[in-house]
C-alpha positions in Angstrom: -69.2 -84.1 9.6 -66.7 -81.4 10.4 -64.4 -81.7 13.4 -62.9 -78.7 15.3 -59.3 -78.7 16.4 -57.9 -79.8 19.7 -57.7 -77.0 22.2 -54.5 -74.8 22.2 -53.9 -74.5 25.9 -51.3 -75.0 28.6 -51.3 -74.8 32.4 -50.4 -71.0 32.4 -53.4 -70.0 30.2 -55.4 -67.2 31.9 -57.8 -66.3 29.0 -59.7 -68.7 26.8 -60.8 -67.4 23.4 -63.7 -69.4 21.9 -64.7 -69.3 18.3 -67.5 -71.2 16.8 -66.1 -73.8 14.3 -63.1 -73.4 11.9 -64.0 -72.4 8.4 -63.1 -74.5 5.3 -59.7 -72.8 4.7 -58.7 -73.1 8.4 -59.7 -76.7 8.4 -57.7 -77.3 5.2 -54.6 -75.6 6.7 -55.2 -77.1 10.2 -54.7 -73.7 11.7 -56.9 -71.7 14.0 -58.1 -68.6 12.2 -56.4 -69.9 9.1 -58.4 -67.9 6.5 -56.1 -65.0 5.5 -59.0 -62.5 5.6 -59.8 -63.2 9.2 -58.6 -60.3 11.5 -57.8 -62.5 14.5 -54.0 -62.8 14.0 -53.7 -59.1 12.9 -55.4 -58.1 16.1 -53.1 -60.3 18.1 -50.0 -58.9 16.3 -51.2 -55.3 16.9 -51.6 -55.9 20.6 -48.8 -58.2 21.5 -46.2 -57.9 18.7 -46.0 -54.1 18.3 -47.9 -54.4 15.0 -45.3 -56.5 13.3 -46.9 -59.3 11.2 -46.8 -62.8 12.5 -45.1 -64.9 9.8 -45.7 -68.5 10.7 -48.4 -70.4 12.5 -45.8 -71.5 15.0 -44.9 -67.9 15.7 -48.6 -67.1 16.2 -49.0 -69.8 18.7 -45.8 -68.8 20.6 -47.2 -65.3 20.9 -50.5 -66.6 22.4 -48.6 -68.9 24.8 -46.3 -66.1 25.9 -49.4 -64.0 26.7 -51.3 -66.8 28.4 -54.0 -67.1 25.8 -55.7 -70.4 25.0 -57.9 -71.1 21.9 -60.8 -73.5 21.2 -64.2 -73.6 19.7 -67.7 -73.9 21.2 -68.6 -76.6 18.7 -66.7 -79.9 18.5 -68.4 -81.2 15.4 -71.2 -80.2 13.0 -72.5 -80.3 9.5 -72.0 -77.1 7.5 -72.2 -76.2 3.8 -69.6 -73.5 3.1 -68.1 -71.2 5.7 -71.1 -69.4 7.2 -71.8 -70.0 10.8 -75.5 -69.6 10.0 -75.2 -72.8 7.9 -74.2 -74.9 11.0 -76.4 -78.0 11.6 -76.3 -80.9 14.0 -73.8 -79.1 16.3 -72.1 -81.1 19.0 -70.4 -79.0 21.7 -66.8 -79.3 22.9 -66.3 -80.1 26.5 -65.4 -76.5 27.6 -66.6 -77.2 31.1 -64.0 -80.1 31.4 -61.3 -77.9 29.9 -61.7 -75.1 32.4 -61.7 -77.7 35.2 -58.4 -79.1 33.9 -56.9 -75.6 33.5 -57.8 -73.7 36.7 -55.7 -70.7 35.8 -58.3 -69.7 33.1 -60.0 -66.7 34.6 -61.8 -65.2 31.6 -63.5 -66.5 28.5 -63.7 -64.3 25.4 -66.3 -65.3 22.8 -65.3 -64.4 19.3 -68.6 -63.2 17.9 -72.3 -63.6 18.4 -72.5 -67.2 17.1 -69.8 -68.4 19.5 -71.8 -66.6 22.2 -75.0 -68.3 21.2 -73.5 -71.8 21.4 -71.6 -71.0 24.6 -74.8 -69.8 26.3 -76.7 -72.9 25.0 -74.2 -75.5 26.1 -71.9 -74.1 28.7 -72.8 -70.9 30.5 -74.9 -72.6 33.2 -72.0 -74.9 34.1 -69.1 -72.5 34.0 -68.7 -69.7 36.6 -65.8 -67.9 34.9 -66.7 -64.4 33.6 -67.2 -64.3 29.9 -67.4 -61.4 27.4 -68.5 -61.4 23.7 -66.3 -59.4 21.3 -67.0 -58.6 17.7 -66.3 -61.5 15.3 -62.9 -61.3 13.7 -64.3 -63.0 10.6 -64.4 -61.1 7.3 -68.1 -62.0 7.2 -68.5 -59.3 9.9 -67.5 -56.6 7.5 -70.0 -54.1 8.8 -67.5 -53.1 11.5 -64.3 -51.6 10.3 -61.0 -53.1 11.5 -60.1 -50.0 13.7 -63.4 -50.5 15.7 -62.8 -54.3 16.1 -59.3 -53.5 17.3 -60.6 -51.0 19.8 -63.2 -53.4 21.2 -60.7 -56.3 21.4 -58.4 -54.1 23.4 -60.3 -55.3 26.5 -58.3 -58.5 26.1 
C-alpha cells in the first residue's frame, strides 16, 4: 500500500494544487514531483523564478510558500504497480474537504491532470464549493503536449 505525502500548506495559501499520487521516484526521494522528468518544478521556476532553475527541494518549497501555493494529492493511499496513474487500485482519498476547511484562504484548486480531476470529482467536488480547474498533467507520461503548450496552459495559475 502506497501512502501519499502530508500536505504542503500554510495559513497564507490561496491556491491548492492537487496531483493524483506520487510516483515511485518521488516516493523514494520523499519529494512532491520528485521525478526529474516531471515538468512541475520547471513550470514553477519559469513563472515565479524568472526561469532560473530551482536547485534544492527546500528552495522549491520556499518558492511555493512565497507565492501562496499549497500541494497535496487526491489519493491518500493506493495499490499501484509502477508509475502509471492508470495502474492505481484500491484508492483511498485524502481529506481535501477537511484541508480547505482548516485553511480558509484557499480560494482556487488546480488539478494536475485528468486523473487528479477524476478522483477529485469522485471524492470531493460535491463537498467543496471552491472553484477548480484542470490543467495538463506535468508528468512526462503526458508527452503528447509539448512543454511550451503546458507552460502556456499553466499560466492561468
